[in-house]
C-alpha positions as a Python dict, from the first residue, in 0.01 Angstrom:
ca = {
    (1, 'M'): (0, 0, 0),
    (2, 'P'): (128, 352, -74),
    (3, 'A'): (249, 539, 230),
    (4, 'D'): (20, 810, 359),
    (5, 'P'): (122, 1169, 284),
    (6, 'P'): (300, 1343, 569),
    (7, 'A'): (64, 1487, 828),
    (8, 'P'): (75, 1864, 859),
    (9, 'S'): (267, 1990, 1157),
    (10, 'A'): (96, 2160, 1446),
    (11, 'T'): (251, 2486, 1335),
    (12, 'D'): (105, 2447, 986),
    (13, 'E'): (-240, 2368, 1121),
    (14, 'D'): (-237, 2653, 1371),
    (15, 'D'): (-104, 2918, 1133),
    (16, 'P'): (-203, 2849, 772),
    (17, 'G'): (-193, 3222, 695),
    (18, 'G'): (167, 3244, 813),
    (19, 'R'): (264, 2943, 603),
    (20, 'T'): (108, 3102, 295),
    (21, 'A'): (288, 3429, 365),
    (22, 'R'): (622, 3249, 388),
    (23, 'Q'): (553, 3067, 62),
    (24, 'I'): (471, 3395, -111),
    (25, 'I'): (796, 3549, 15),
    (26, 'V'): (998, 3253, -116),
    (27, 'V'): (830, 3272, -458),
    (28, 'V'): (889, 3649, -482),
    (29, 'L'): (1257, 3612, -391),
    (30, 'V'): (1312, 3336, -646),
    (31, 'A'): (1126, 3527, -919),
    (32, 'A'): (1317, 3848, -842),
    (33, 'A'): (1651, 3681, -915),
    (34, 'V'): (1561, 3575, -1269),
    (35, 'P'): (1579, 3918, -1442),
    (36, 'L'): (1934, 3956, -1310),
    (37, 'L'): (2040, 3647, -1506),
    (38, 'Y'): (1907, 3800, -1827),
    (39, 'L'): (2083, 4128, -1754),
    (40, 'V'): (2427, 3979, -1694),
    (41, 'S'): (2422, 3702, -1958),
    (42, 'T'): (2521, 3754, -2320),
    (43, 'P'): (2259, 3964, -2504),
    (44, 'H'): (2165, 3831, -2847),
    (45, 'N'): (1897, 4084, -2947),
    (46, 'F'): (1681, 3824, -3126),
    (47, 'Y'): (1963, 3756, -3368),
    (48, 'D'): (1829, 3427, -3507),
    (49, 'L'): (1477, 3561, -3548),
    (50, 'K'): (1612, 3857, -3744),
    (51, 'I'): (1797, 3617, -3974),
    (52, 'Y'): (1473, 3426, -4033),
    (53, 'M'): (1283, 3743, -4116),
    (54, 'S'): (1557, 3870, -4347),
    (55, 'A'): (1552, 3535, -4525),
    (56, 'M'): (1174, 3555, -4562),
    (57, 'R'): (1197, 3901, -4720),
    (58, 'W'): (1473, 3777, -4951),
    (59, 'W'): (1249, 3485, -5050),
    (60, 'A'): (947, 3710, -5096),
    (61, 'D'): (1152, 3918, -5340),
    (62, 'G'): (1182, 3614, -5566),
    (63, 'N'): (1526, 3487, -5463),
    (64, 'P'): (1605, 3120, -5389),
    (65, 'L'): (1537, 3066, -5019),
    (66, 'Y'): (1855, 2874, -4942),
    (67, 'D'): (2081, 3124, -5117),
    (68, 'Y'): (2025, 3367, -4832),
    (69, 'A'): (2339, 3420, -4622),
    (70, 'Q'): (2420, 3666, -4347),
    (71, 'A'): (2771, 3760, -4242),
    (72, 'D'): (2858, 3667, -3886),
    (73, 'L'): (3169, 3787, -3703),
    (74, 'L'): (3189, 3465, -3505),
    (75, 'Q'): (3113, 3191, -3757),
    (76, 'G'): (3158, 3345, -4101),
    (77, 'E'): (2821, 3312, -4274),
    (78, 'L'): (2487, 3193, -4141),
    (79, 'F'): (2203, 3068, -4359),
    (80, 'F'): (1834, 2985, -4336),
    (81, 'T'): (1842, 2617, -4239),
    (82, 'Y'): (1483, 2519, -4161),
    (83, 'P'): (1274, 2291, -4387),
    (84, 'P'): (1052, 2457, -4648),
    (85, 'F'): (739, 2383, -4442),
    (86, 'T'): (871, 2609, -4166),
    (87, 'A'): (945, 2878, -4422),
    (88, 'L'): (583, 2868, -4538),
    (89, 'L'): (463, 2933, -4181),
    (90, 'L'): (720, 3209, -4127),
    (91, 'R'): (657, 3379, -4461),
    (92, 'P'): (358, 3594, -4344),
    (93, 'F'): (576, 3746, -4070),
    (94, 'A'): (788, 3909, -4341),
    (95, 'E'): (503, 4158, -4385),
    (96, 'L'): (521, 4269, -4021),
    (97, 'R'): (762, 4506, -3854),
    (98, 'I'): (1039, 4320, -3675),
    (99, 'G'): (932, 4461, -3339),
    (100, 'V'): (588, 4308, -3378),
    (101, 'T'): (737, 3973, -3474),
    (102, 'V'): (967, 3982, -3171),
    (103, 'V'): (670, 4043, -2942),
    (104, 'V'): (468, 3760, -3099),
    (105, 'F'): (751, 3505, -3071),
    (106, 'T'): (841, 3609, -2717),
    (107, 'V'): (481, 3590, -2597),
    (108, 'L'): (436, 3247, -2755),
    (109, 'T'): (757, 3120, -2594),
    (110, 'V'): (657, 3254, -2253),
    (111, 'L'): (313, 3095, -2279),
    (112, 'A'): (465, 2767, -2390),
    (113, 'L'): (702, 2763, -2093),
    (114, 'L'): (422, 2847, -1849),
    (115, 'V'): (198, 2572, -1984),
    (116, 'T'): (464, 2301, -1998),
    (117, 'T'): (602, 2382, -1652),
    (118, 'W'): (251, 2372, -1504),
    (119, 'W'): (194, 2036, -1669),
    (120, 'L'): (517, 1897, -1527),
    (121, 'V'): (488, 2013, -1165),
    (122, 'S'): (115, 2008, -1089),
    (123, 'S'): (91, 1630, -1041),
    (124, 'V'): (409, 1628, -831),
    (125, 'A'): (266, 1905, -613),
    (126, 'D'): (-58, 1711, -565),
    (127, 'R'): (136, 1399, -468),
    (128, 'Y'): (307, 1573, -177),
    (129, 'G'): (23, 1800, -68),
    (130, 'V'): (198, 2116, -186),
    (131, 'P'): (-22, 2397, -326),
    (132, 'R'): (2, 2400, -704),
    (133, 'W'): (54, 2775, -711),
    (134, 'F'): (355, 2741, -480),
    (135, 'A'): (512, 2458, -681),
    (136, 'A'): (459, 2649, -1006),
    (137, 'G'): (577, 2970, -841),
    (138, 'L'): (911, 2806, -771),
    (139, 'A'): (938, 2599, -1089),
    (140, 'V'): (845, 2867, -1343),
    (141, 'P'): (1116, 3119, -1243),
    (142, 'L'): (1372, 2838, -1236),
    (143, 'A'): (1259, 2727, -1582),
    (144, 'F'): (1302, 3085, -1707),
    (145, 'A'): (1647, 3094, -1544),
    (146, 'V'): (1776, 2792, -1736),
    (147, 'E'): (2020, 2874, -2014),
    (148, 'S'): (1823, 2687, -2282),
    (149, 'T'): (1521, 2906, -2205),
    (150, 'R'): (1724, 3227, -2195),
    (151, 'E'): (1886, 3144, -2528),
    (152, 'T'): (1550, 3051, -2682),
    (153, 'I'): (1400, 3385, -2580),
    (154, 'V'): (1687, 3619, -2658),
    (155, 'F'): (1772, 3452, -2990),
    (156, 'G'): (1404, 3436, -3094),
    (157, 'Q'): (1400, 3059, -3140),
    (158, 'I'): (1097, 2828, -3175),
    (159, 'N'): (1210, 2542, -2951),
    (160, 'M'): (948, 2583, -2679),
    (161, 'L'): (670, 2566, -2936),
    (162, 'L'): (807, 2229, -3046),
    (163, 'V'): (823, 2112, -2684),
    (164, 'V'): (455, 2199, -2639),
    (165, 'L'): (370, 1985, -2941),
    (166, 'V'): (573, 1690, -2810),
    (167, 'L'): (444, 1701, -2453),
    (168, 'A'): (83, 1766, -2556),
    (169, 'D'): (88, 1475, -2800),
    (170, 'L'): (262, 1216, -2587),
    (171, 'L'): (191, 1309, -2227),
    (172, 'F'): (-84, 1555, -2144),
    (173, 'A'): (-343, 1650, -2403),
    (174, 'V'): (-400, 1364, -2648),
    (175, 'P'): (-535, 1030, -2518),
    (176, 'R'): (-294, 746, -2584),
    (177, 'N'): (-532, 556, -2816),
    (178, 'S'): (-675, 862, -2990),
    (179, 'R'): (-675, 870, -3366),
    (180, 'W'): (-498, 1208, -3331),
    (181, 'A'): (-204, 1065, -3138),
    (182, 'G'): (111, 1140, -3337),
    (183, 'V'): (-19, 1440, -3531),
    (184, 'A'): (160, 1701, -3320),
    (185, 'I'): (484, 1499, -3326),
    (186, 'G'): (460, 1486, -3705),
    (187, 'L'): (410, 1862, -3728),
    (188, 'A'): (704, 1926, -3494),
    (189, 'T'): (922, 1698, -3709),
    (190, 'A'): (822, 1878, -4028),
    (191, 'L'): (913, 2208, -3862),
    (192, 'K'): (1259, 2125, -3730),
    (193, 'L'): (1353, 1760, -3792),
    (194, 'Y'): (1508, 1680, -3453),
    (195, 'P'): (1167, 1604, -3292),
    (196, 'G'): (1173, 1307, -3529),
    (197, 'I'): (1350, 1119, -3248),
    (198, 'F'): (1007, 1093, -3086),
    (199, 'I'): (875, 902, -3387),
    (200, 'V'): (1151, 651, -3312),
    (201, 'Y'): (1033, 658, -2949),
    (202, 'L'): (681, 566, -3064),
    (203, 'L'): (826, 274, -3256),
    (204, 'V'): (1037, 137, -2970),
    (205, 'T'): (737, 164, -2737),
    (206, 'R'): (529, -27, -2996),
    (207, 'R'): (273, 244, -3063),
    (208, 'W'): (256, 153, -3426),
    (209, 'R'): (-54, 356, -3513),
    (210, 'A'): (75, 677, -3352),
    (211, 'A'): (412, 630, -3524),
    (212, 'L'): (236, 585, -3858),
    (213, 'V'): (20, 895, -3798),
    (214, 'A'): (325, 1101, -3699),
    (215, 'S'): (519, 986, -4006),
    (216, 'A'): (223, 1052, -4236),
    (217, 'T'): (170, 1398, -4086),
    (218, 'A'): (537, 1491, -4130),
    (219, 'A'): (532, 1358, -4486),
    (220, 'G'): (206, 1539, -4565),
    (221, 'A'): (339, 1873, -4439),
    (222, 'T'): (661, 1820, -4634),
    (223, 'L'): (473, 1735, -4955),
    (224, 'L'): (251, 2040, -4910),
    (225, 'A'): (561, 2257, -4893),
    (226, 'A'): (702, 2079, -5198),
    (227, 'A'): (385, 2152, -5394),
    (228, 'I'): (407, 2522, -5310),
    (229, 'A'): (785, 2564, -5331),
    (230, 'P'): (913, 2272, -5542),
    (231, 'S'): (1260, 2401, -5630),
    (232, 'D'): (1345, 2510, -5277),
    (233, 'S'): (1213, 2181, -5137),
    (234, 'W'): (1417, 1976, -5381),
    (235, 'R'): (1729, 2174, -5298),
    (236, 'F'): (1680, 2141, -4922),
    (237, 'W'): (1619, 1767, -4911),
    (238, 'T'): (1885, 1672, -5166),
    (239, 'H'): (2162, 1914, -5071),
    (240, 'E'): (2127, 2171, -4792),
    (241, 'L'): (2007, 1925, -4529),
    (242, 'W'): (2338, 1741, -4535),
    (243, 'L'): (2561, 2048, -4490),
    (244, 'T'): (2592, 2083, -4113),
    (245, 'N'): (2832, 2375, -4151),
    (246, 'R'): (2542, 2588, -4276),
    (247, 'V'): (2421, 2630, -3917),
    (248, 'G'): (2760, 2717, -3769),
    (249, 'R'): (3090, 2563, -3667),
    (250, 'P'): (3046, 2228, -3490),
    (251, 'D'): (3345, 2292, -3259),
    (252, 'Y'): (3180, 2599, -3106),
    (253, 'T'): (3108, 2539, -2736),
    (254, 'G'): (2740, 2613, -2794),
    (255, 'N'): (2714, 2284, -2986),
    (256, 'Q'): (2649, 2041, -2699),
    (257, 'S'): (2631, 1715, -2891),
    (258, 'L'): (2864, 1418, -2915),
    (259, 'F'): (2980, 1551, -3252),
    (260, 'G'): (3053, 1888, -3090),
    (261, 'L'): (3254, 1722, -2813),
    (262, 'L'): (3463, 1528, -3065),
    (263, 'S'): (3506, 1838, -3283),
    (264, 'R'): (3655, 2030, -2993),
    (265, 'F'): (3926, 1765, -2967),
    (266, 'T'): (4016, 1780, -3337),
    (267, 'T'): (3990, 2152, -3422),
    (268, 'P'): (4072, 2266, -3687),
    (269, 'G'): (4023, 1921, -3842),
    (270, 'E'): (3711, 1704, -3860),
    (271, 'P'): (3643, 1430, -3602),
    (272, 'N'): (3656, 1067, -3705),
    (273, 'Q'): (3317, 994, -3863),
    (274, 'A'): (3329, 621, -3786),
    (275, 'L'): (3393, 688, -3417),
    (276, 'W'): (3108, 937, -3406),
    (277, 'L'): (2867, 693, -3571),
    (278, 'I'): (2964, 417, -3328),
    (279, 'L'): (2893, 651, -3035),
    (280, 'V'): (2562, 759, -3189),
    (281, 'V'): (2446, 400, -3235),
    (282, 'A'): (2554, 298, -2884),
    (283, 'V'): (2404, 600, -2709),
    (284, 'G'): (2085, 593, -2916),
    (285, 'A'): (2027, 222, -2865),
    (286, 'Y'): (2089, 233, -2491),
    (287, 'G'): (1890, 551, -2427),
    (288, 'L'): (1589, 434, -2627),
    (289, 'W'): (1606, 91, -2462),
    (290, 'R'): (1581, 257, -2122),
    (291, 'A'): (1301, 483, -2251),
    (292, 'A'): (1101, 180, -2362),
    (293, 'R'): (1150, 13, -2023),
    (294, 'A'): (1034, 331, -1851),
    (295, 'V'): (712, 331, -2052),
    (296, 'R'): (649, -35, -1977),
    (297, 'A'): (690, 49, -1607),
    (298, 'G'): (429, 324, -1642),
    (299, 'D'): (669, 621, -1631),
    (300, 'E'): (597, 808, -1952),
    (301, 'L'): (773, 1128, -1847),
    (302, 'T'): (1102, 950, -1785),
    (303, 'G'): (1066, 775, -2120),
    (304, 'L'): (1016, 1106, -2300),
    (305, 'T'): (1300, 1271, -2109),
    (306, 'L'): (1545, 994, -2193),
    (307, 'T'): (1443, 1020, -2559),
    (308, 'G'): (1493, 1396, -2557),
    (309, 'L'): (1840, 1352, -2407),
    (310, 'V'): (1923, 1097, -2676),
    (311, 'G'): (1822, 1357, -2935),
    (312, 'V'): (2049, 1614, -2771),
    (313, 'L'): (2346, 1376, -2787),
    (314, 'V'): (2311, 1217, -3132),
    (315, 'S'): (2223, 1523, -3340),
    (316, 'P'): (2530, 1661, -3519),
    (317, 'I'): (2438, 2012, -3402),
    (318, 'T'): (2268, 2068, -3066),
    (319, 'W'): (2274, 2432, -2969),
    (320, 'T'): (2218, 2521, -2606),
    (321, 'H'): (1862, 2636, -2679),
    (322, 'H'): (1780, 2279, -2787),
    (323, 'A'): (1868, 2138, -2443),
    (324, 'Y'): (1522, 2171, -2286),
    (325, 'W'): (1509, 1810, -2169),
    (326, 'F'): (1718, 1875, -1861),
    (327, 'I'): (1414, 2052, -1711),
    (328, 'P'): (1186, 1743, -1699),
    (329, 'A'): (1491, 1541, -1589),
    (330, 'V'): (1513, 1762, -1279),
    (331, 'V'): (1139, 1709, -1215),
    (332, 'V'): (1186, 1332, -1231),
    (333, 'L'): (1488, 1343, -998),
    (334, 'V'): (1307, 1559, -741),
    (335, 'D'): (993, 1345, -752),
    (336, 'A'): (1188, 1023, -704),
    (337, 'G'): (1402, 1177, -432),
    (338, 'L'): (1106, 1304, -230),
    (339, 'R'): (902, 984, -227),
    (340, 'R'): (861, 847, 123),
    (341, 'P'): (1047, 524, 192),
    (342, 'D'): (888, 196, 276),
    (343, 'P'): (911, 144, 653),
    (344, 'A'): (1137, -153, 586),
    (345, 'A'): (1368, 43, 356),
    (346, 'D'): (1734, 17, 445),
    (347, 'R'): (1980, 297, 503),
    (348, 'A'): (2114, 257, 149),
    (349, 'G'): (1767, 340, 14),
    (350, 'R'): (1765, 665, 209),
    (351, 'R'): (2109, 751, 81),
    (352, 'R'): (1989, 692, -274),
    (353, 'R'): (1708, 942, -227),
    (354, 'V'): (1953, 1198, -93),
    (355, 'A'): (2177, 1128, -394),
    (356, 'L'): (1885, 1188, -633),
    (357, 'L'): (1803, 1524, -472),
    (358, 'A'): (2169, 1622, -473),
    (359, 'L'): (2192, 1535, -843),
    (360, 'A'): (1878, 1739, -914),
    (361, 'T'): (2039, 2037, -739),
    (362, 'L'): (2364, 1994, -932),
    (363, 'V'): (2188, 1960, -1270),
    (364, 'T'): (1982, 2271, -1194),
    (365, 'A'): (2295, 2469, -1108),
    (366, 'V'): (2466, 2354, -1429),
    (367, 'I'): (2178, 2436, -1664),
    (368, 'V'): (2122, 2776, -1502),
    (369, 'Y'): (2491, 2863, -1525),
    (370, 'G'): (2513, 2708, -1871),
    (371, 'V'): (2806, 2668, -2107),
    (372, 'V'): (2807, 2989, -2313),
    (373, 'S'): (2614, 3257, -2125),
    (374, 'Y'): (2889, 3352, -1882),
    (375, 'Y'): (3192, 3217, -2068),
    (376, 'D'): (3216, 3354, -2420),
    (377, 'W'): (3404, 3057, -2558),
    (378, 'G'): (3296, 3167, -2904),
    (379, 'R'): (3572, 3428, -2922),
    (380, 'A'): (3813, 3155, -3031),
    (381, 'F'): (3782, 2805, -3168),
    (382, 'D'): (4054, 2626, -2979),
    (383, 'R'): (4118, 2259, -2914),
    (384, 'T'): (4009, 2119, -2580),
    (385, 'D'): (4349, 2056, -2423),
    (386, 'N'): (4306, 2035, -2045),
    (387, 'P'): (4062, 1861, -1807),
    (388, 'I'): (3900, 2177, -1668),
    (389, 'E'): (3835, 2314, -2015),
    (390, 'F'): (3701, 1976, -2125),
    (391, 'L'): (3455, 1977, -1836),
    (392, 'L'): (3338, 2336, -1882),
    (393, 'R'): (3302, 2315, -2260),
    (394, 'N'): (3107, 1987, -2253),
    (395, 'L'): (2890, 2014, -1941),
    (396, 'Y'): (2561, 1936, -2116),
    (397, 'V'): (2706, 1641, -2307),
    (398, 'L'): (2852, 1489, -1991),
    (399, 'F'): (2538, 1541, -1783),
    (400, 'A'): (2314, 1405, -2059),
    (401, 'L'): (2528, 1089, -2069),
    (402, 'L'): (2512, 1061, -1690),
    (403, 'L'): (2133, 1098, -1687),
    (404, 'L'): (2093, 826, -1949),
    (405, 'F'): (2235, 588, -1689),
    (406, 'V'): (2097, 716, -1359),
    (407, 'L'): (1763, 885, -1431),
    (408, 'P'): (1525, 677, -1217),
    (409, 'I'): (1224, 493, -1353),
    (410, 'R'): (945, 571, -1107),
    (411, 'R'): (663, 348, -995),
    (412, 'E'): (314, 481, -1059),
    (413, 'S'): (235, 487, -689),
    (414, 'P'): (461, 681, -455),
    (415, 'G'): (579, 572, -117),
    (416, 'T'): (814, 280, -166),
    (417, 'D'): (1188, 288, -147),
    (418, 'T'): (1340, 538, -394),
    (419, 'G'): (1024, 572, -598),
    (420, 'A'): (1209, 411, -887),
    (421, 'E'): (1132, 79, -1045),
    (422, 'I'): (1449, -105, -1142),
    (423, 'P'): (1365, -378, -1393),
    (424, 'K'): (1577, -691, -1406),
    (425, 'H'): (1923, -616, -1552),
    (426, 'E'): (1836, -245, -1552),
    (427, 'P'): (2138, -23, -1471),
    (428, 'S'): (2049, 217, -1195),
    (429, 'I'): (2172, 447, -928),
    (430, 'R'): (2185, 139, -704),
    (431, 'Q'): (2504, 32, -875),
}
């Protein structure tokens, strides 16, 4: 039987107003610190969004979409790199003033972060008898403080909109057996390709219909774009897609993928492609295997989080604003760490829960501090040649690899041991 939730203390029962006041003070203090992070981190002035809009105006003037290039002091030239379907959706914004477009994208990103954070923490708050407003009041400012969020907002990126599509489709909004399951994943994949890892996730979790729907949706959106812009579509899928240097130098610290890590060892040369592919296959297979086991144990959020981390690692280019999946990883760690032990649990079980909470704190500190916001490694493209530099320049890669191994798979019902189900032969934090 699940353990009963902790009984409120006499102080809490006697002074609920005082408890609420203290919670409000904590939320205000946490929220007040977030603007400081934006003020002291590197300003980007919606640089990526401005590139998109310039490319749309160039395209509207009758020029080939993928001929657009913008000089960049850091990386030479930057191009429009999204699929043609995304260009079709962005094209109407070319008629608006850039200030209006900035407001629209920022508001949509903020709303997306509010919605997804509420989704993630509300059930955890209910489980432990914490007011939802208090849990969200702490979690939302922390989510805004994370480097991936800061970079998404100040660059004008669309990543949070893709996250909403993924989480809504697979976790919160669409019933598992609905005929619509997979549609949002397919749209996200047509928009930016890397959400396609979640189609693979549907396959390894044996949701054949949803995988088929997602694939058909992505293909339909792509064919629609091809019908409207045939030459640009042909050029993208046969040529531009395969040129990773179009989106920037892979050895830049902001590229937190396995390919980026290897590139920082071999600058100015290219990393060994065979070694990279071996790592991709090994990491992808192991991470998706654990994701499938999580789903079979009833822990969908851990399955999705592991899949997102696999995507971060195996993509040739993973900019810091792509690294959203550390946020749900922290939620999973905190939830598993807070679950009350079985009365018969041993001391090692208690230590494991402390270890999970300590890891959640460390991951939060890392993703708030980040890898590029407060160290402008982009001023030079140097080889990684000492241990401290290796650690600082590859923090996300290293923590993503760690989480693939130790992220706990939780039981559906809280209150036993670590809150994590460890299937037979399943590597875990027990080891």
